[in-house]
KOLZA-989773 format. One record per residue (C-alpha): residue number from 0; x, y, z. Coordinates in steps of 0.02 Angstrom, whole numbers, plus 50000, padded with zeros to 5 digits. Example, Ala and Ser with C-alpha at 12.3 -4.5 7.8 and 13.67 -1.06 7.14 Angstrom:
BEGIN
+-----+-------+-------+-------+
|   k |    px |    py |    pz |
+-----+-------+-------+-------+
|   0 | 50615 | 49775 | 50390 |
|   1 | 50684 | 49947 | 50357 |
+-----+-------+-------+-------+
This chain:
BEGIN
+-----+-------+-------+-------+
|   k |    px |    py |    pz |
+-----+-------+-------+-------+
|   0 | 53407 | 59110 | 56054 |
|   1 | 53370 | 59277 | 55973 |
|   2 | 53208 | 59300 | 55879 |
|   3 | 53180 | 59413 | 55728 |
|   4 | 53013 | 59485 | 55675 |
|   5 | 52951 | 59422 | 55507 |
|   6 | 52821 | 59484 | 55383 |
|   7 | 52728 | 59380 | 55257 |
|   8 | 52808 | 59422 | 55090 |
|   9 | 52693 | 59310 | 54990 |
|  10 | 52599 | 59148 | 54979 |
|  11 | 52607 | 59034 | 54828 |
|  12 | 52465 | 58911 | 54816 |
|  13 | 52527 | 58764 | 54714 |
|  14 | 52426 | 58628 | 54632 |
|  15 | 52469 | 58449 | 54590 |
|  16 | 52659 | 58427 | 54587 |
|  17 | 52689 | 58614 | 54616 |
|  18 | 52728 | 58645 | 54800 |
|  19 | 52644 | 58783 | 54898 |
|  20 | 52755 | 58906 | 54989 |
|  21 | 52740 | 59044 | 55116 |
|  22 | 52882 | 59168 | 55102 |
|  23 | 52926 | 59266 | 55257 |
|  24 | 53041 | 59417 | 55257 |
|  25 | 53135 | 59496 | 55400 |
|  26 | 53037 | 59648 | 55456 |
|  27 | 53179 | 59738 | 55546 |
|  28 | 53278 | 59765 | 55388 |
|  29 | 53152 | 59830 | 55263 |
|  30 | 53241 | 59905 | 55115 |
|  31 | 53415 | 59859 | 55176 |
|  32 | 53538 | 59738 | 55100 |
|  33 | 53523 | 59629 | 55255 |
|  34 | 53342 | 59583 | 55219 |
|  35 | 53315 | 59396 | 55218 |
|  36 | 53180 | 59288 | 55144 |
|  37 | 53126 | 59125 | 55225 |
|  38 | 53033 | 59011 | 55105 |
|  39 | 52935 | 58873 | 55192 |
|  40 | 52853 | 58733 | 55094 |
|  41 | 52674 | 58705 | 55153 |
|  42 | 52518 | 58613 | 55097 |
|  43 | 52399 | 58694 | 54973 |
|  44 | 52256 | 58691 | 55100 |
|  45 | 52364 | 58784 | 55226 |
|  46 | 52422 | 58906 | 55092 |
|  47 | 52240 | 58944 | 55054 |
|  48 | 52202 | 58964 | 55240 |
|  49 | 52344 | 59090 | 55261 |
|  50 | 52288 | 59186 | 55106 |
|  51 | 52109 | 59193 | 55170 |
|  52 | 52170 | 59257 | 55339 |
|  53 | 52281 | 59390 | 55260 |
|  54 | 52139 | 59445 | 55147 |
|  55 | 52015 | 59445 | 55292 |
|  56 | 51893 | 59340 | 55192 |
|  57 | 51757 | 59263 | 55296 |
|  58 | 51657 | 59106 | 55268 |
|  59 | 51484 | 59055 | 55325 |
|  60 | 51558 | 58930 | 55447 |
|  61 | 51723 | 58938 | 55541 |
|  62 | 51870 | 58853 | 55460 |
|  63 | 51997 | 58756 | 55565 |
|  64 | 52106 | 58907 | 55608 |
|  65 | 51953 | 59014 | 55647 |
|  66 | 51893 | 58874 | 55762 |
|  67 | 52063 | 58867 | 55849 |
|  68 | 52058 | 59055 | 55877 |
|  69 | 51882 | 59041 | 55951 |
|  70 | 51932 | 58898 | 56067 |
|  71 | 52085 | 58994 | 56131 |
|  72 | 51977 | 59148 | 56165 |
|  73 | 51837 | 59045 | 56245 |
|  74 | 51965 | 58973 | 56367 |
|  75 | 52015 | 59149 | 56417 |
|  76 | 52186 | 59142 | 56334 |
|  77 | 52259 | 59242 | 56192 |
|  78 | 52392 | 59215 | 56061 |
|  79 | 52545 | 59321 | 56098 |
|  80 | 52653 | 59272 | 55948 |
|  81 | 52702 | 59127 | 55838 |
|  82 | 52881 | 59069 | 55818 |
|  83 | 52974 | 58973 | 55685 |
|  84 | 53092 | 58882 | 55802 |
|  85 | 53191 | 58752 | 55706 |
|  86 | 53226 | 58673 | 55538 |
|  87 | 53287 | 58496 | 55505 |
|  88 | 53318 | 58461 | 55322 |
|  89 | 53163 | 58532 | 55237 |
|  90 | 53051 | 58516 | 55391 |
|  91 | 53016 | 58673 | 55491 |
|  92 | 52952 | 58677 | 55670 |
|  93 | 52849 | 58812 | 55755 |
|  94 | 52769 | 58858 | 55920 |
|  95 | 52617 | 58960 | 55964 |
|  96 | 52648 | 59070 | 56117 |
|  97 | 52487 | 59079 | 56217 |
|  98 | 52454 | 59187 | 56368 |
|  99 | 52332 | 59107 | 56489 |
| 100 | 52202 | 59202 | 56588 |
| 101 | 52321 | 59205 | 56737 |
| 102 | 52462 | 59280 | 56631 |
| 103 | 52569 | 59126 | 56606 |
| 104 | 52652 | 59090 | 56438 |
| 105 | 52620 | 58919 | 56363 |
| 106 | 52714 | 58864 | 56207 |
| 107 | 52616 | 58744 | 56097 |
| 108 | 52703 | 58641 | 55962 |
| 109 | 52637 | 58678 | 55788 |
| 110 | 52672 | 58664 | 55604 |
| 111 | 52729 | 58834 | 55537 |
| 112 | 52584 | 58841 | 55415 |
| 113 | 52455 | 58820 | 55554 |
| 114 | 52545 | 58944 | 55667 |
| 115 | 52552 | 59074 | 55527 |
| 116 | 52369 | 59045 | 55481 |
| 117 | 52325 | 59076 | 55663 |
| 118 | 52439 | 59228 | 55672 |
| 119 | 52352 | 59316 | 55528 |
| 120 | 52183 | 59285 | 55609 |
| 121 | 52238 | 59350 | 55779 |
| 122 | 52349 | 59491 | 55712 |
| 123 | 52503 | 59438 | 55810 |
| 124 | 52688 | 59444 | 55774 |
| 125 | 52775 | 59307 | 55676 |
| 126 | 52951 | 59275 | 55740 |
| 127 | 53094 | 59167 | 55678 |
| 128 | 53244 | 59103 | 55775 |
| 129 | 53411 | 59169 | 55711 |
| 130 | 53469 | 58989 | 55696 |
| 131 | 53328 | 58954 | 55573 |
| 132 | 53372 | 59108 | 55471 |
| 133 | 53557 | 59064 | 55467 |
| 134 | 53513 | 58888 | 55407 |
| 135 | 53369 | 58914 | 55285 |
| 136 | 53350 | 59098 | 55237 |
| 137 | 53398 | 59173 | 55071 |
| 138 | 53454 | 59351 | 55037 |
| 139 | 53316 | 59464 | 54975 |
| 140 | 53390 | 59495 | 54804 |
| 141 | 53279 | 59647 | 54775 |
| 142 | 53372 | 59733 | 54915 |
| 143 | 53539 | 59683 | 54838 |
| 144 | 53481 | 59746 | 54667 |
| 145 | 53423 | 59911 | 54742 |
| 146 | 53590 | 59936 | 54829 |
| 147 | 53683 | 59899 | 54667 |
| 148 | 53572 | 60022 | 54572 |
| 149 | 53604 | 60157 | 54703 |
| 150 | 53791 | 60124 | 54693 |
| 151 | 53790 | 60140 | 54502 |
| 152 | 53692 | 60304 | 54511 |
| 153 | 53813 | 60371 | 54640 |
| 154 | 53963 | 60328 | 54530 |
| 155 | 53880 | 60412 | 54380 |
| 156 | 53839 | 60566 | 54484 |
| 157 | 54020 | 60577 | 54543 |
| 158 | 54080 | 60560 | 54362 |
| 159 | 53965 | 60700 | 54302 |
| 160 | 54012 | 60812 | 54449 |
| 161 | 54197 | 60795 | 54408 |
| 162 | 54183 | 60833 | 54221 |
| 163 | 54276 | 60986 | 54159 |
| 164 | 54265 | 61079 | 53992 |
| 165 | 54431 | 61002 | 53941 |
| 166 | 54349 | 60831 | 53947 |
| 167 | 54246 | 60885 | 53796 |
| 168 | 54391 | 60956 | 53694 |
| 169 | 54398 | 60830 | 53554 |
| 170 | 54527 | 60858 | 53415 |
| 171 | 54446 | 60887 | 53245 |
| 172 | 54487 | 60765 | 53107 |
| 173 | 54577 | 60845 | 52960 |
| 174 | 54476 | 60846 | 52802 |
| 175 | 54546 | 60785 | 52635 |
| 176 | 54619 | 60919 | 52522 |
| 177 | 54644 | 61052 | 52651 |
+-----+-------+-------+-------+
């Protein structure tokens, strides 16, 4: 299956009955109408962990994802990428692609939220399977709006460019008594 590079568009940390979300956006189509957003519902703790990793905030003691990064490094491996690999209903599946000290790739099953939290701490690529995007992604409506705005400006420009003096020749209304 083909993989597409994703960027973190945003993280919404919900409370109580409000769900937390991480919103990924296709990176290979920035500013185009083909940009897709992939919203993934996650726990509020994981949303906070991703936000802390993106912001580079440190704590006095390692949090779970910092610990995982340290263990991987201590074993002589490194994180190569994380992949959003499947979606069933509202449940997403992910894998962490590790490279061992002898150069072998090992795929480790993960929740997307944990994989993304690790990705931001190790500065690796987040990927999504095309099948996941075709099933669960939404169009990035900002790209659609921008395209529509550009189209309207182009139509107006063409209208102005094709104006002639005759277009302004308006017959004068006759005045009473004359």
